[in-house]
Steps between C-alpha positions, in 0.01 A plus 500: 500500500235239582725231352797568730629174641854566624554773758839635608488751786751786459423756769246555780400805702221493758326815620272526802193720548340551838221757504561549874850622431600847384714373209503181294792261540667553164793256460835651405670175407434168333414186688776238519403235258510179703392183331191480719398858421545444127286182512231678702460780241543268201203299627300818564562630150424164338174476695404852391565432131317165496200611707171465316391839641799685351395788274682716246540879489648775288684803642311818430823671385871433502594772748277389787692408818503121477536495121797738496671335797459156343656618177792657691554185708509278191738732314720583801502220761761684701234760589277239658499642854436856398218418263351262753488784748286699261266209459487448878409863568234490228359182654494658847322807360226284355484270805431806718161516331416138586489521877677164523714491815810321376635340185819448301594540139763272356670635185660202326709522183508167321579361159387215281816307410318330215447834317737740686200732558504699824194581712400661827274336758310730736359286778275645768576282806236532770628344821323193632453469876631181657539388863806335654588380845845630602560231761346213693214617720496847350207660324478540129634821343373661183747551215468613141629288210509547125223332297577154366605486133263219411199731520454786255549843658204735515685770310808468281636613163755336268607788269725563204607820330223694324475425126229626267528175304415279802131428566570518872790600725407333826351190652312592814246406765291747694307299755317705767594441859131470595156498341435836663806671352417839348504476119721818488751333727483184294618705204810608690715216356417519129397859438692664781827308549552332157327779306378243249185387323368147508541305173289184470700182438416261214369256759265755663367611157447140392327412826283811476378417146431135583314570828309807383389317184338231719333767712375692195353184352327416832356852542376514140369146462153626413631699203799297376418184310647182637688433178663849506590461870673170429686649204611800703620280788689271269660784301626667819655180633660422159644847443628516858736220399620678187769767431249785517159554649269744318167536683350719226565229241355237743186710553455564130531129415271365766244765609254582214330800655705830481359638828593180685850510351546854621358414839738206535813697404393793718468265799859375458634854473298619800640210702859616435609351168744769368491389136286276289805334342783351710733205540325248731656283766488174307644294790214603732242458221619152412498395863156649552367332186584159639216547750142600425267625775125537462350755739147421624253664732586570866872436460474143364790413269573208267861487383748261343774457241403653167585191296264268692230704666270472202501123544359537852290816476220544247341846463145483363341779292362792702132474585235759427523624861875574446627213711797281405484129583828325567530119501805343674564135418781335697584159639708644784312736731633621834404784732784709640 
């Protein structure tokens, strides 16, 4: 799903929810597919799929509302309006808990012409307030417009039919409307509406191992020998660019002390790593490996391309008072 390039819009239904009204505005017909409307939603879907903050999720079971409706829509496209009504009512039910005044849900059936696979996009469209002047000399009037497709929506889901064999069934984003949003309300989209569980992506798992390894080394610098720390760091970066990452094998090969090995692996699991063996995101790892960043006290950083930074930066052996001395030798020196 994350590799979808071509998008062909087949059908669109847009439901409205206003918590000041007695009933939600559940559409009973499809939108007319004008060229402009198709381009608008194609761009929205493409932005959602390519967003760096897009996550993956697995339906809890196949007979949940969104999962069962998605399967029915893919198998029987002629039932699009009826199944979309069910999704719209379920969305309105969950939105009633959020306290949000007004929003819209676009249910978009689309296909990937490169693979002939069919999907459903569920886009929560929160109106954006804009001001227009209706005529010369007149005051500005407030209107509501749909969010621009170039910016990722706060909440969306790109879903396919439930399949036990698939690691995930949905791409989604669940961005809170405000920092003060109640955590229970924040769960409305994933746990309430989609009825799904978060599944970490290869990129998130790879990033977690790389970043938490650096933090573990930093926090245990008094106990972990410098040689072991360097070996651990190097093994993580090397295996992140391979077919499979096995953190238990990495720890066994680089951390001599059993208690430290257990502590390292436990930290990764506590931070959200679901399994100690997984397929890493090699593209991200290779791109990250091209740049090395040394973290110093008080937020000071020294960074540069991995293939040349050692020619500029020299790291001296740690002193008895546990300080690391860094020597930077360069002909060009500018302050930005």
